[in-house]
C-alpha positions as CSV (number, residue, x, y, z in Angstrom):
1,M,28.1,157.6,74.0
2,P,26.9,161.1,73.4
3,T,25.0,161.8,70.2
4,A,26.8,164.2,67.8
5,T,24.9,167.1,66.4
6,Y,23.6,166.5,62.9
7,S,26.2,168.8,61.3
8,D,29.3,167.1,62.8
9,A,28.1,163.4,62.6
10,L,29.7,161.3,59.9
11,A,27.5,160.9,56.8
12,V,26.8,157.3,55.8
13,L,25.6,155.9,52.5
14,I,24.4,152.3,52.8
15,V,24.5,150.3,49.5
16,G,22.0,147.4,49.5
17,C,19.0,147.3,51.9
18,G,18.9,143.6,52.9
19,N,19.4,141.7,56.1
20,I,23.0,142.7,57.0
21,A,22.3,146.3,56.0
22,G,19.5,146.6,58.6
23,G,17.0,143.7,58.2
24,F,18.4,141.6,61.1
25,D,17.8,144.5,63.5
26,A,14.3,145.4,62.2
27,A,12.4,143.1,64.7
28,R,15.0,143.2,67.5
29,A,14.4,145.0,70.8
30,P,15.5,148.7,70.7
31,D,18.1,148.0,73.4
32,A,19.5,144.8,71.8
33,A,23.1,144.8,70.5
34,P,22.9,145.8,66.8
35,C,23.7,143.1,64.3
36,T,23.6,145.3,61.2
37,H,25.4,148.2,59.5
38,A,22.4,150.6,60.0
39,G,21.8,149.4,63.5
40,A,25.4,149.9,64.6
41,F,25.8,153.3,62.9
42,R,22.6,154.5,64.6
43,R,23.6,153.1,68.0
44,H,27.1,154.5,67.9
45,G,25.7,158.1,67.9
46,R,28.3,159.8,65.9
47,Y,27.0,158.9,62.4
48,R,24.0,159.9,60.5
49,L,22.3,157.6,57.9
50,S,22.2,160.0,55.0
51,A,21.2,157.9,52.0
52,C,20.7,154.3,50.8
53,V,20.8,152.4,47.5
54,D,18.8,149.4,46.3
55,P,17.3,148.6,42.9
56,D,14.1,147.1,44.6
57,E,11.9,150.2,45.2
58,T,9.7,148.5,47.8
59,R,12.6,147.3,49.9
60,R,14.4,150.6,49.5
61,R,11.4,152.6,50.7
62,E,10.8,150.3,53.6
63,F,14.4,150.6,54.6
64,M,14.2,154.4,54.4
65,R,11.1,154.4,56.5
66,H,12.4,152.1,59.2
67,W,15.8,153.9,59.5
68,D,14.5,157.4,58.9
69,I,16.7,158.0,55.8
70,A,15.7,160.9,53.7
71,S,17.4,160.0,50.4
72,G,17.2,156.8,48.4
73,H,18.6,155.8,45.0
74,S,18.1,152.9,42.7
75,S,21.8,152.6,41.7
76,M,25.2,153.8,42.5
77,D,25.3,155.7,39.3
78,A,22.3,157.8,40.5
79,V,24.2,158.6,43.7
80,V,27.3,159.7,41.8
81,E,25.1,161.9,39.5
82,S,23.4,163.5,42.6
83,G,26.7,165.0,43.6
84,S,26.2,163.9,47.2
85,R,29.2,163.4,49.5
86,F,29.7,160.9,52.3
87,D,32.2,160.1,55.0
88,V,31.5,156.4,54.9
89,V,30.1,154.2,52.1
90,S,28.8,150.9,53.6
91,I,28.5,148.2,51.0
92,C,26.0,145.5,51.9
93,S,25.0,144.4,48.4
94,P,25.4,140.8,47.1
95,T,29.0,139.7,46.7
96,D,28.8,139.7,42.9
97,C,28.0,143.5,43.0
98,H,30.8,144.5,45.3
99,A,33.4,145.2,42.6
100,N,31.2,147.6,40.8
101,D,29.9,149.1,44.0
102,V,33.4,149.7,45.4
103,R,34.6,151.3,42.2
104,A,31.5,153.6,42.2
105,A,32.1,154.4,45.9
106,I,35.6,155.6,45.1
107,R,34.1,158.1,42.7
108,L,32.2,159.6,45.6
109,Q,35.5,160.3,47.4
110,P,34.5,159.0,50.8
111,R,36.9,158.9,53.8
112,V,36.4,155.1,54.2
113,I,34.6,152.2,52.5
114,F,33.1,149.5,54.8
115,C,32.4,146.4,52.7
116,E,30.8,143.1,53.5
117,K,32.7,139.8,53.0
118,P,33.8,138.2,50.8
119,V,35.1,141.2,49.0
120,T,34.5,139.6,45.6
121,P,34.1,136.0,44.3
122,S,37.8,136.1,43.0
123,A,41.0,136.8,44.8
124,A,42.4,138.4,41.7
125,T,39.5,140.8,41.6
126,T,39.8,141.5,45.3
127,A,43.5,142.3,44.9
128,E,42.6,144.7,42.1
129,L,40.1,146.5,44.3
130,V,42.5,146.7,47.2
131,R,45.1,148.3,44.9
132,V,42.5,150.8,43.5
133,C,41.4,151.8,47.0
134,E,45.0,152.3,48.1
135,A,45.8,154.3,45.0
136,A,42.8,156.5,45.7
137,G,43.8,156.9,49.4
138,V,40.5,155.4,50.6
139,P,40.8,153.0,53.5
140,L,38.9,149.7,52.9
141,A,37.4,148.0,55.9
142,I,36.0,144.5,55.4
143,N,33.4,143.0,57.8
144,Y,35.2,140.0,59.1
145,T,33.2,140.6,62.2
146,R,35.2,138.6,64.7
147,R,38.1,140.9,64.5
148,W,36.0,143.3,66.5
149,D,34.7,140.8,69.0
150,P,36.1,141.9,72.4
151,E,36.3,138.3,73.7
152,I,38.4,137.2,70.7
153,T,40.6,140.3,71.3
154,R,41.1,139.1,74.9
155,I,41.9,135.5,73.9
156,R,44.3,136.7,71.1
157,S,46.2,138.8,73.7
158,E,46.3,135.8,76.1
159,L,47.6,133.5,73.5
160,A,50.3,136.0,72.4
161,S,51.4,136.6,76.0
162,G,51.9,132.9,76.8
163,V,49.2,132.7,79.4
164,W,48.0,129.4,77.9
165,G,51.5,128.1,77.0
166,S,52.2,126.6,73.6
167,V,49.4,126.1,71.2
168,R,49.4,122.4,70.3
169,T,46.7,122.1,67.6
170,V,43.6,123.8,66.4
171,V,40.4,122.3,65.0
172,G,37.8,124.5,63.1
173,L,34.3,123.4,62.2
174,Y,32.3,125.2,59.6
175,N,29.8,124.8,56.7
176,K,28.1,126.7,53.9
177,G,31.1,127.3,51.7
178,V,34.8,127.7,51.9
179,L,34.6,131.3,50.7
180,N,31.3,132.3,52.3
181,N,32.0,131.0,55.8
182,G,35.4,129.3,55.5
183,S,36.9,132.7,54.8
184,H,35.7,133.8,58.3
185,M,37.5,130.8,59.7
186,I,40.8,131.5,57.8
187,D,40.7,135.2,58.8
188,L,40.1,134.2,62.4
189,L,43.0,131.8,62.3
190,H,45.2,134.5,60.8
191,H,44.0,137.0,63.5
192,L,44.6,134.6,66.4
193,L,47.6,132.7,65.4
194,G,49.3,134.1,62.2
195,P,49.5,133.1,58.6
196,V,48.5,129.6,57.5
197,S,49.3,127.5,54.5
198,V,47.4,124.6,52.9
199,V,48.8,121.0,53.4
200,A,46.0,118.8,52.2
201,T,42.3,118.8,51.4
202,G,39.4,116.4,51.3
203,T,36.3,115.9,49.2
204,P,34.2,119.0,48.6
205,V,30.8,119.1,50.4
206,W,28.2,120.8,48.2
207,D,26.0,122.2,51.0
208,G,24.1,125.0,49.4
209,L,26.1,127.6,47.5
210,P,26.9,127.2,43.7
211,D,30.6,127.1,43.0
212,D,31.5,127.4,46.7
213,P,31.6,124.0,48.5
214,S,32.7,123.4,52.0
215,V,36.0,121.6,52.1
216,H,37.8,119.5,54.7
217,A,41.4,120.7,55.0
218,V,44.7,120.3,56.8
219,L,46.6,123.5,57.3
220,S,49.9,124.5,58.8
221,G,50.2,127.5,61.0
222,P,53.3,129.4,62.4
223,N,56.1,127.0,63.3
224,G,54.3,124.1,61.7
225,L,51.2,124.3,64.0
226,P,48.8,121.6,62.8
227,I,45.3,123.0,62.0
228,H,42.4,120.8,60.9
229,L,39.2,122.2,59.2
230,A,36.2,119.9,59.3
231,C,32.9,120.5,57.6
232,G,29.3,119.8,58.5
233,D,26.4,120.2,56.1
234,A,24.6,123.5,56.0
235,S,21.3,121.7,55.4
236,D,21.5,120.3,58.9
237,F,22.3,123.5,60.9
238,A,24.6,126.5,61.0
239,L,28.1,125.5,62.2
240,F,31.1,127.7,63.1
241,E,33.2,126.6,66.0
242,V,36.9,126.6,66.9
243,Q,38.8,124.4,69.4
244,I,42.3,125.6,70.5
245,V,44.3,123.0,72.3
246,T,47.2,124.5,74.4
247,R,49.6,123.4,77.0
248,G,47.4,124.9,79.7
249,G,44.0,123.8,78.5
250,V,41.4,124.0,75.8
251,L,39.5,127.0,74.6
252,T,36.4,126.3,72.5
253,M,34.4,129.0,70.6
254,E,30.8,127.8,70.4
255,E,27.7,129.2,68.5
256,G,29.8,131.2,66.2
257,G,31.3,133.2,69.1
258,L,28.2,133.7,71.2
259,A,29.8,131.6,73.8
260,W,33.2,130.1,74.8
261,R,33.9,127.0,76.8
262,V,37.2,127.2,78.8
263,R,38.8,124.1,80.3
264,R,42.1,124.2,82.2
265,T,44.5,121.4,83.1
266,S,44.4,119.9,86.6
267,E,45.7,116.9,88.5
268,S,43.6,113.8,87.9
269,P,41.5,112.8,91.0
270,H,41.6,109.2,89.9
271,F,45.1,108.5,88.4
272,L,48.1,109.6,90.4
273,G,50.6,111.5,88.3
274,Y,48.2,112.2,85.4
275,R,47.0,115.6,84.4
276,T,43.6,116.0,82.8
277,L,41.1,118.8,81.9
278,D,38.7,120.2,84.4
279,V,34.9,120.4,83.7
280,G,35.5,124.0,82.7
281,E,33.3,127.0,82.5
282,R,31.0,128.3,79.7
283,R,31.1,132.1,79.4
284,A,29.4,134.6,77.1
285,G,31.2,135.6,74.0
286,G,31.4,139.0,72.5
287,Y,30.1,138.3,69.0
288,L,27.0,140.5,69.4
289,L,29.2,143.4,70.2
290,A,31.3,143.1,67.1
291,M,29.2,145.3,64.7
292,L,29.3,148.2,67.2
293,G,33.0,147.5,67.6
294,A,33.4,147.8,63.8
295,V,31.8,151.2,63.5
296,S,33.6,152.4,66.6
297,N,36.9,151.3,65.0
298,I,36.0,153.1,61.8
299,H,35.2,156.3,63.8
300,E,38.5,156.1,65.6
301,T,40.3,155.6,62.3
302,L,38.7,158.8,60.9
303,S,39.0,160.9,64.1
304,S,42.4,159.8,65.4
305,G,44.2,157.6,62.9
306,T,43.6,154.3,64.7
307,E,44.4,151.3,62.5
308,L,41.5,149.4,61.1
309,A,41.3,145.9,62.6
310,S,40.1,144.3,59.3
311,T,41.3,145.6,56.0
312,G,41.3,144.8,52.3
313,R,44.8,143.3,52.7
314,S,43.8,141.0,55.6
315,A,40.7,139.9,53.7
316,L,42.7,139.2,50.6
317,A,45.1,137.0,52.6
318,A,42.2,134.9,53.8
319,Q,40.6,134.7,50.3
320,V,43.9,133.5,48.8
321,I,44.0,130.5,51.2
322,C,40.3,129.8,50.5
323,E,41.0,129.6,46.8
324,R,44.0,127.3,47.4
325,I,41.8,125.0,49.5
326,K,39.1,124.9,46.8
327,E,41.5,124.4,43.9
328,K,43.4,121.6,45.7
329,S,40.2,119.8,46.5
330,Y,39.1,119.9,42.9
331,L,42.5,118.5,41.7
332,A,42.2,115.7,44.2
333,R,39.0,114.4,42.8
């Protein structure tokens, strides 16, 4: 993609200078797919990294040096007082800071806010921020990354078109918190299949995050589709996988979306009249392309009115389900 001139590139303010802001890309090869906000904006070529915010001066200065950012601030209040204007405010601060950072970002009158997930620790607070952004006319994009994964986009289209036949059941595996990582799972289910509701929950698994356990759950999807969420323990290893059982075969997302395993139905070579699954194929996923897809979608929204793939409303819908899962599991104890 051609690089825009400095004057017509979209100005970006990055709030928070940690790993998802740019740290994960700091040691990656220059030609590797970007995994961070700064990396994706820089690779896209039609943005300029204009300023950043972080209260830690050492981290902020290193971020500015690495990403060649001229202006740095210790707080959002300092940015507001500076009178600077930005097309995009990219919020990468800790979740507890998001509410204040989004409100401050609105005072800057950007054209879009791109916020990390979860939006806030509370669905009620998230709902308030969504309303505030809508009232201000500022689109709110939320980084539920897999909505920009091209392989998931393809599979969503295939499921909707009936290529795989009826979906029979879905199993999701995750750990490290029903809100922290489970919200990714719920959002993905909403994206692929449609709205879900909570049927039953199991015992909370306290695997690393205060007040945010992982929870086993039984969900119901469109037309009563049975969906099962099962938890590992984050102290063992990172886990995020989905198995979609259909009439035509089984699609399994592995390694968080870095790969997919696809098995189709075939006639059994051993038992006459039986159908079974073939050995299948393992193909690359598109997860590493998702961040670039996100900033491309934001650019298209600002330049031609394309809809955002992930919004405050879609994020809120996932968070509401996560809260119901958590509350139901507490009541069951």
